[in-house]
BAPA-856274 format. One line per field, with one value per atom (N, C-alpha, C, O): x, y, z; residue number from 1; atom name. Coordinates in steps of 0.1 Angstrom, whole numbers, padded with zeros to 4 digits. Layout:
! residues N
xx	(X_...)
yy	(Y_...)
zz	(Z_...)
resi	(NUM_...)
name	(CA_...)
This chain:
! residues 147
xx	(-0023_-0024_-0012_-0001_-0013_-0002_0004_-0004_0017_0023_0033_0036_0038_0048_0061_0067_0064_0076_0073_0082_0061_0057_0059_0064_0054_0056_0070_0074_0079_0093_0099_0107_0095_0100_0095_0103_0083_0078_0085_0089_0087_0094_0108_0113_0115_0129_0130_0138_0121_0121_0118_0123_0108_0104_0112_0110_0122_0130_0123_0125_0113_0105_0114_0122_0111_0119_0113_0119_0100_0093_0083_0075_0083_0072_0067_0074_0054_0047_0035_0029_0030_0018_0009_0012_-0003_-0012_-0026_-0033_-0029_-0041_-0043_-0039_-0049_-0052_-0045_-0049_-0035_-0029_-0014_-0010_-0007_0007_0007_-0001_0016_0018_0032_0041_0035_0048_0049_0041_0060_0062_0074_0085_0071_0081_0083_0073_0095_0097_0108_0116_0107_0117_0120_0114_0129_0132_0137_0134_0144_0149_0138_0139_0127_0115_0104_0093_0107_0097_0084_0073_0085_0073_0073_0084_0061_0059_0047_0036_0048_0037_0036_0045_0023_0021_0012_0002_0017_0011_0005_0013_-0007_-0014_-0019_-0026_-0016_-0020_-0028_-0023_-0041_-0050_-0050_-0057_-0044_-0044_-0058_-0061_-0066_-0080_-0089_-0087_-0098_-0107_-0121_-0123_-0130_-0144_-0146_-0143_-0151_-0153_-0168_-0172_-0176_-0191_-0195_-0193_-0202_-0207_-0196_-0199_-0185_-0174_-0162_-0161_-0152_-0139_-0129_-0130_-0118_-0108_-0096_-0096_-0086_-0074_-0076_-0082_-0072_-0073_-0059_-0052_-0056_-0044_-0048_-0056_-0042_-0046_-0033_-0023_-0034_-0023_-0027_-0038_-0019_-0020_-0008_0003_-0011_0000_-0005_-0017_0003_-0002_-0014_-0021_-0016_-0027_-0036_-0043_-0035_-0043_-0046_-0038_-0057_-0060_-0066_-0076_-0059_-0063_-0065_-0059_-0075_-0078_-0080_-0085_-0074_-0077_-0083_-0076_-0095_-0103_-0101_-0098_-0103_-0103_-0090_-0090_-0079_-0066_-0064_-0065_-0060_-0059_-0044_-0041_-0035_-0021_-0012_-0017_0001_0010_0023_0026_0030_0043_0053_0051_0064_0075_0086_0091_0090_0100_0112_0112_0122_0134_0141_0146_0141_0147_0141_0149_0128_0121_0119_0116_0122_0120_0105_0102_0096_0082_0075_0080_0063_0054_0040_0035_0035_0022_0012_0014_0001_-0010_-0021_-0023_-0027_-0038_-0051_-0051_-0062_-0075_-0081_-0080_-0087_-0092_-0106_-0111_-0113_-0126_-0125_-0114_-0135_-0135_-0130_-0122_-0134_-0130_-0121_-0115_-0119_-0112_-0101_-0102_-0091_-0080_-0079_-0081_-0075_-0071_-0058_-0056_-0050_-0037_-0032_-0035_-0025_-0019_-0004_0000_0004_0018_0024_0022_0032_0038_0053_0059_0060_0074_0083_0078_0095_0105_0106_0109_0104_0106_0094_0092_0085_0073_0063_0057_0062_0051_0043_0047_0031_0023_0014_0013_0009_0001_-0011_-0009_-0023_-0034_-0039_-0040_-0042_-0047_-0060_-0060_-0072_-0084_-0093_-0093_-0099_-0108_-0103_-0110_-0090_-0084_-0090_-0093_-0092_-0096_-0085_-0073_-0088_-0077_-0068_-0056_-0074_-0065_-0055_-0046_-0057_-0048_-0034_-0024_-0032_-0018_-0010_0002_-0017_-0010_-0011_-0009_-0015_-0017_-0003_0007_-0003_0008_0008_0001_0017_0017_0020_0016_0027_0030_0017_0017_0006_-0006_-0016_-0027_-0011_-0019_-0015_-0003_-0024_-0020_-0011_-0013_-0003_0006_-0002_0003_-0013_-0021_-0026_-0028_-0028_-0033_-0021_-0021_-0011_0001_0007_0011_0008_0014_0007_0014_-0006_-0013_-0011_-0009_-0011_-0008_0006_0007_0016_0029_0031_0036_0025_0026_0020_0025_0008_0001_0005_0001_0013_0018_0026_0028_0032_0040_0032_0037_0019_0011_0005_-0001_0008_0002_0005_-0004_0017_0021_0014_0014_0007_0001_-0015_-0021_-0020_-0034_-0041_-0036_-0052_-0060_-0053_-0059_-0040_-0033_-0036_-0036_-0038_-0041_-0029_-0031_-0017_-0005_0005_0005_0014_0025_0036_0039_0043_0055_0066_0064_0078_0090_0099_0109)
yy	(0134_0126_0118_0123_0105_0096_0099_0098_0101_0105_0095_0085_0097_0088_0089_0078_0100_0101_0093_0086_0093_0084_0070_0062_0066_0052_0048_0037_0057_0054_0052_0043_0061_0060_0047_0040_0043_0031_0019_0010_0019_0008_0007_-0004_0018_0017_0011_0002_0014_0009_-0006_-0014_-0010_-0024_-0032_-0045_-0026_-0034_-0039_-0050_-0031_-0036_-0038_-0031_-0050_-0053_-0046_-0045_-0042_-0036_-0026_-0030_-0014_-0004_0001_0005_0000_0005_0013_0011_0021_0028_0022_0023_0017_0011_0018_0015_0026_0034_0043_0054_0037_0046_0041_0045_0032_0028_0024_0022_0025_0020_0006_0001_-0002_-0016_-0019_-0016_-0025_-0028_-0043_-0049_-0049_-0063_-0064_-0059_-0072_-0074_-0089_-0096_-0094_-0108_-0111_-0103_-0123_-0128_-0142_-0152_-0144_-0157_-0167_-0179_-0163_-0172_-0179_-0190_-0172_-0177_-0180_-0184_-0179_-0183_-0175_-0180_-0162_-0153_-0142_-0137_-0140_-0129_-0121_-0127_-0108_-0099_-0088_-0083_-0086_-0075_-0064_-0068_-0052_-0041_-0031_-0026_-0029_-0019_-0008_-0010_0004_0016_0025_0030_0027_0035_0049_0050_0059_0072_0078_0083_0076_0080_0072_0072_0065_0056_0056_0060_0052_0051_0040_0029_0044_0034_0035_0041_0029_0030_0044_0048_0052_0065_0076_0087_0072_0082_0078_0067_0087_0084_0084_0092_0077_0077_0068_0063_0067_0059_0045_0042_0036_0021_0015_0018_0006_-0002_-0017_-0021_-0024_-0038_-0046_-0042_-0058_-0067_-0080_-0086_-0086_-0099_-0108_-0103_-0119_-0129_-0142_-0143_-0153_-0166_-0171_-0180_-0167_-0173_-0162_-0166_-0150_-0140_-0128_-0125_-0121_-0108_-0099_-0102_-0088_-0078_-0065_-0061_-0058_-0044_-0035_-0039_-0023_-0013_-0001_0006_0002_0013_0026_0026_0037_0051_0053_0058_0050_0052_0067_0075_0071_0085_0090_0102_0080_0083_0071_0060_0073_0062_0067_0079_0058_0060_0051_0039_0057_0049_0048_0058_0036_0034_0027_0015_0034_0029_0019_0009_0023_0016_0002_-0008_0001_-0012_-0019_-0031_-0012_-0018_-0021_-0031_-0011_-0014_-0001_0010_-0002_0009_0005_-0006_0015_0013_0022_0034_0017_0024_0024_0014_0036_0036_0042_0051_0037_0042_0045_0037_0057_0060_0065_0071_0063_0069_0076_0076_0082_0089_0080_0085_0068_0059_0048_0042_0044_0032_0035_0045_0026_0027_0013_0003_0013_0000_0003_0014_-0007_-0005_-0017_-0029_-0015_-0026_-0023_-0012_-0032_-0030_-0040_-0052_-0034_-0041_-0041_-0030_-0053_-0054_-0058_-0063_-0054_-0056_-0071_-0074_-0080_-0094_-0100_-0113_-0092_-0097_-0103_-0113_-0097_-0101_-0089_-0078_-0092_-0081_-0085_-0097_-0075_-0077_-0067_-0056_-0072_-0063_-0062_-0072_-0050_-0047_-0039_-0028_-0044_-0038_-0034_-0041_-0022_-0017_-0016_-0019_-0012_-0009_0003_0013_0002_0015_0024_0021_0037_0047_0048_0050_0048_0050_0039_0040_0027_0016_0020_0015_0028_0031_0040_0041_0046_0055_0049_0056_0036_0030_0026_0026_0022_0016_0001_-0007_-0002_-0015_-0026_-0038_-0023_-0033_-0038_-0048_-0030_-0034_-0042_-0045_-0045_-0052_-0067_-0070_-0075_-0089_-0089_-0080_-0099_-0099_-0099_-0092_-0106_-0106_-0092_-0089_-0083_-0070_-0060_-0051_-0062_-0054_-0053_-0042_-0064_-0064_-0054_-0046_-0054_-0044_-0030_-0021_-0027_-0014_-0009_0003_-0017_-0013_-0011_-0001_-0020_-0019_-0006_0001_-0003_0009_0022_0033_0021_0033_0042_0054_0036_0044_0054_0064_0052_0062_0073_0082_0072_0082_0097_0105_0099_0113_0118_0130_0110_0115_0114_0119_0109_0108_0122_0131_0122_0135_0145_0155_0143_0152_0147_0156_0134_0129_0131_0133_0130_0132_0121_0115_0119_0109_0115_0127_0107_0111_0102_0090_0107_0098_0098_0092)
zz	(-0062_-0074_-0076_-0075_-0078_-0081_-0095_-0104_-0096_-0109_-0114_-0107_-0125_-0131_-0122_-0120_-0116_-0107_-0095_-0090_-0090_-0078_-0082_-0074_-0094_-0098_-0099_-0095_-0103_-0104_-0090_-0088_-0081_-0067_-0060_-0053_-0062_-0057_-0063_-0056_-0076_-0083_-0078_-0077_-0076_-0071_-0057_-0055_-0048_-0035_-0035_-0027_-0043_-0044_-0053_-0054_-0060_-0069_-0081_-0086_-0086_-0097_-0109_-0113_-0116_-0128_-0140_-0151_-0139_-0150_-0145_-0136_-0150_-0147_-0160_-0169_-0162_-0174_-0171_-0160_-0180_-0179_-0190_-0202_-0186_-0195_-0194_-0184_-0203_-0204_-0192_-0192_-0181_-0170_-0157_-0146_-0158_-0146_-0148_-0159_-0137_-0137_-0133_-0125_-0139_-0136_-0133_-0141_-0121_-0117_-0114_-0108_-0120_-0118_-0108_-0111_-0098_-0087_-0085_-0084_-0086_-0085_-0074_-0071_-0069_-0059_-0064_-0059_-0073_-0078_-0068_-0069_-0058_-0047_-0040_-0036_-0038_-0031_-0041_-0036_-0054_-0064_-0062_-0063_-0060_-0059_-0070_-0074_-0074_-0084_-0080_-0076_-0080_-0076_-0087_-0091_-0090_-0100_-0092_-0086_-0092_-0085_-0095_-0104_-0095_-0104_-0096_-0086_-0100_-0093_-0103_-0113_-0100_-0108_-0100_-0090_-0105_-0098_-0096_-0085_-0106_-0105_-0114_-0126_-0108_-0116_-0111_-0099_-0118_-0114_-0104_-0106_-0092_-0081_-0078_-0067_-0086_-0084_-0089_-0100_-0080_-0084_-0081_-0085_-0075_-0073_-0080_-0086_-0079_-0085_-0074_-0064_-0075_-0065_-0069_-0080_-0061_-0063_-0059_-0049_-0068_-0065_-0067_-0076_-0057_-0058_-0058_-0050_-0068_-0070_-0070_-0075_-0063_-0062_-0068_-0065_-0077_-0083_-0079_-0081_-0073_-0071_-0077_-0082_-0076_-0081_-0074_-0079_-0062_-0054_-0047_-0038_-0051_-0044_-0054_-0063_-0050_-0057_-0047_-0041_-0044_-0034_-0040_-0050_-0035_-0039_-0027_-0017_-0028_-0018_-0026_-0034_-0023_-0029_-0021_-0009_-0028_-0022_-0014_-0003_-0020_-0014_-0012_-0021_0000_0004_0005_0005_0005_0006_0006_0006_0006_0006_0013_0012_0018_0024_0018_0018_0014_0008_0019_0024_0023_0033_0026_0024_0023_0017_0027_0024_0040_0050_0052_0053_0051_0052_0039_0038_0028_0015_0012_0007_0016_0014_0011_0014_0006_0004_0010_0008_0018_0024_0018_0018_0013_0008_0018_0024_0020_0031_0025_0017_0030_0028_0042_0051_0043_0056_0056_0046_0067_0070_0083_0089_0088_0101_0112_0120_0113_0124_0121_0130_0108_0104_0094_0086_0094_0084_0078_0085_0065_0059_0051_0046_0051_0045_0037_0041_0027_0019_0018_0013_0024_0024_0014_0014_0005_-0006_-0003_0000_-0003_0001_-0011_-0021_-0009_-0020_-0023_-0035_-0014_-0017_-0024_-0024_-0031_-0038_-0029_-0032_-0017_-0008_-0004_-0006_0002_0007_0018_0021_0025_0037_0036_0032_0040_0041_0055_0062_0059_0072_0069_0064_0073_0070_0082_0092_0081_0091_0105_0114_0106_0119_0126_0119_0139_0146_0145_0147_0142_0140_0152_0150_0164_0176_0178_0186_0171_0173_0169_0176_0159_0154_0164_0162_0173_0182_0197_0206_0198_0211_0216_0210_0229_0236_0231_0236_0222_0216_0226_0224_0237_0247_0254_0261_0253_0259_0250_0254_0238_0229_0227_0229_0223_0220_0207_0199_0206_0194_0181_0172_0180_0168_0164_0152_0174_0171_0170_0162_0178_0178_0164_0159_0156_0143_0134_0127_0134_0125_0129_0121_0142_0147_0144_0139_0145_0142_0127_0123_0119_0104_0099_0090_0105_0100_0106_0102_0117_0123_0114_0116_0104_0094_0087_0083_0086_0078_0087_0082_0100_0109_0105_0106_0100_0096_0084_0082_0076_0064_0065_0056_0076_0077_0077_0083_0070_0068_0059_0056_0056_0047_0032_0023_0030_0017_0008_-0004_0013_0004_0008_0018_-0001_0000_0007_0006_0016_0023_0020_0017_0019_0017_0029_0029)
resi	(1_1_1_1_2_2_2_2_3_3_3_3_4_4_4_4_5_5_5_5_6_6_6_6_7_7_7_7_8_8_8_8_9_9_9_9_10_10_10_10_11_11_11_11_12_12_12_12_13_13_13_13_14_14_14_14_15_15_15_15_16_16_16_16_17_17_17_17_18_18_18_18_19_19_19_19_20_20_20_20_21_21_21_21_22_22_22_22_23_23_23_23_24_24_24_24_25_25_25_25_26_26_26_26_27_27_27_27_28_28_28_28_29_29_29_29_30_30_30_30_31_31_31_31_32_32_32_32_33_33_33_33_34_34_34_34_35_35_35_35_36_36_36_36_37_37_37_37_38_38_38_38_39_39_39_39_40_40_40_40_41_41_41_41_42_42_42_42_43_43_43_43_44_44_44_44_45_45_45_45_46_46_46_46_47_47_47_47_48_48_48_48_49_49_49_49_50_50_50_50_51_51_51_51_52_52_52_52_53_53_53_53_54_54_54_54_55_55_55_55_56_56_56_56_57_57_57_57_58_58_58_58_59_59_59_59_60_60_60_60_61_61_61_61_62_62_62_62_63_63_63_63_64_64_64_64_65_65_65_65_66_66_66_66_67_67_67_67_68_68_68_68_69_69_69_69_70_70_70_70_71_71_71_71_72_72_72_72_73_73_73_73_74_74_74_74_75_75_75_75_76_76_76_76_77_77_77_77_78_78_78_78_79_79_79_79_80_80_80_80_81_81_81_81_82_82_82_82_83_83_83_83_84_84_84_84_85_85_85_85_86_86_86_86_87_87_87_87_88_88_88_88_89_89_89_89_90_90_90_90_91_91_91_91_92_92_92_92_93_93_93_93_94_94_94_94_95_95_95_95_96_96_96_96_97_97_97_97_98_98_98_98_99_99_99_99_100_100_100_100_101_101_101_101_102_102_102_102_103_103_103_103_104_104_104_104_105_105_105_105_106_106_106_106_107_107_107_107_108_108_108_108_109_109_109_109_110_110_110_110_111_111_111_111_112_112_112_112_113_113_113_113_114_114_114_114_115_115_115_115_116_116_116_116_117_117_117_117_118_118_118_118_119_119_119_119_120_120_120_120_121_121_121_121_122_122_122_122_123_123_123_123_124_124_124_124_125_125_125_125_126_126_126_126_127_127_127_127_128_128_128_128_129_129_129_129_130_130_130_130_131_131_131_131_132_132_132_132_133_133_133_133_134_134_134_134_135_135_135_135_136_136_136_136_137_137_137_137_138_138_138_138_139_139_139_139_140_140_140_140_141_141_141_141_142_142_142_142_143_143_143_143_144_144_144_144_145_145_145_145_146_146_146_146_147_147_147_147)
name	(N_CA_C_O_N_CA_C_O_N_CA_C_O_N_CA_C_O_N_CA_C_O_N_CA_C_O_N_CA_C_O_N_CA_C_O_N_CA_C_O_N_CA_C_O_N_CA_C_O_N_CA_C_O_N_CA_C_O_N_CA_C_O_N_CA_C_O_N_CA_C_O_N_CA_C_O_N_CA_C_O_N_CA_C_O_N_CA_C_O_N_CA_C_O_N_CA_C_O_N_CA_C_O_N_CA_C_O_N_CA_C_O_N_CA_C_O_N_CA_C_O_N_CA_C_O_N_CA_C_O_N_CA_C_O_N_CA_C_O_N_CA_C_O_N_CA_C_O_N_CA_C_O_N_CA_C_O_N_CA_C_O_N_CA_C_O_N_CA_C_O_N_CA_C_O_N_CA_C_O_N_CA_C_O_N_CA_C_O_N_CA_C_O_N_CA_C_O_N_CA_C_O_N_CA_C_O_N_CA_C_O_N_CA_C_O_N_CA_C_O_N_CA_C_O_N_CA_C_O_N_CA_C_O_N_CA_C_O_N_CA_C_O_N_CA_C_O_N_CA_C_O_N_CA_C_O_N_CA_C_O_N_CA_C_O_N_CA_C_O_N_CA_C_O_N_CA_C_O_N_CA_C_O_N_CA_C_O_N_CA_C_O_N_CA_C_O_N_CA_C_O_N_CA_C_O_N_CA_C_O_N_CA_C_O_N_CA_C_O_N_CA_C_O_N_CA_C_O_N_CA_C_O_N_CA_C_O_N_CA_C_O_N_CA_C_O_N_CA_C_O_N_CA_C_O_N_CA_C_O_N_CA_C_O_N_CA_C_O_N_CA_C_O_N_CA_C_O_N_CA_C_O_N_CA_C_O_N_CA_C_O_N_CA_C_O_N_CA_C_O_N_CA_C_O_N_CA_C_O_N_CA_C_O_N_CA_C_O_N_CA_C_O_N_CA_C_O_N_CA_C_O_N_CA_C_O_N_CA_C_O_N_CA_C_O_N_CA_C_O_N_CA_C_O_N_CA_C_O_N_CA_C_O_N_CA_C_O_N_CA_C_O_N_CA_C_O_N_CA_C_O_N_CA_C_O_N_CA_C_O_N_CA_C_O_N_CA_C_O_N_CA_C_O_N_CA_C_O_N_CA_C_O_N_CA_C_O_N_CA_C_O_N_CA_C_O_N_CA_C_O_N_CA_C_O_N_CA_C_O_N_CA_C_O_N_CA_C_O_N_CA_C_O_N_CA_C_O_N_CA_C_O_N_CA_C_O_N_CA_C_O_N_CA_C_O_N_CA_C_O_N_CA_C_O_N_CA_C_O_N_CA_C_O_N_CA_C_O_N_CA_C_O_N_CA_C_O_N_CA_C_O_N_CA_C_O_N_CA_C_O_N_CA_C_O_N_CA_C_O_N_CA_C_O_N_CA_C_O_N_CA_C_O_N_CA_C_O_N_CA_C_O_N_CA_C_O_N_CA_C_O)
């Protein structure tokens, strides 16, 4: 379960200028004035997702709106200045990477084996997603956050 302590840890790594709890979710405001970027990250630890309940991560920027449903875990990387949220099924992974510079990347429906592949054998367009998502390999099927 995503807690207030987790929100503080995520906010610290991302350099959030504001972290708040609003009813059922955490809201983090991340800005990059030099590049004129603003990103709002909302984390719903447990919310109704149709007929089931689960964790939801939402990103708002000036020109995009992204959602990752049924988040099963997250990895905080202080070294990279980013947080990777992951949702998994038996065969596929999806991930939302939020970066300190108020940017984000979405990788959806990757084959699970891709993250442990020999990246030198992949095309550049596929290699990037494998490398980015390989950070979550250690938490898969554990359903827990790692630092």
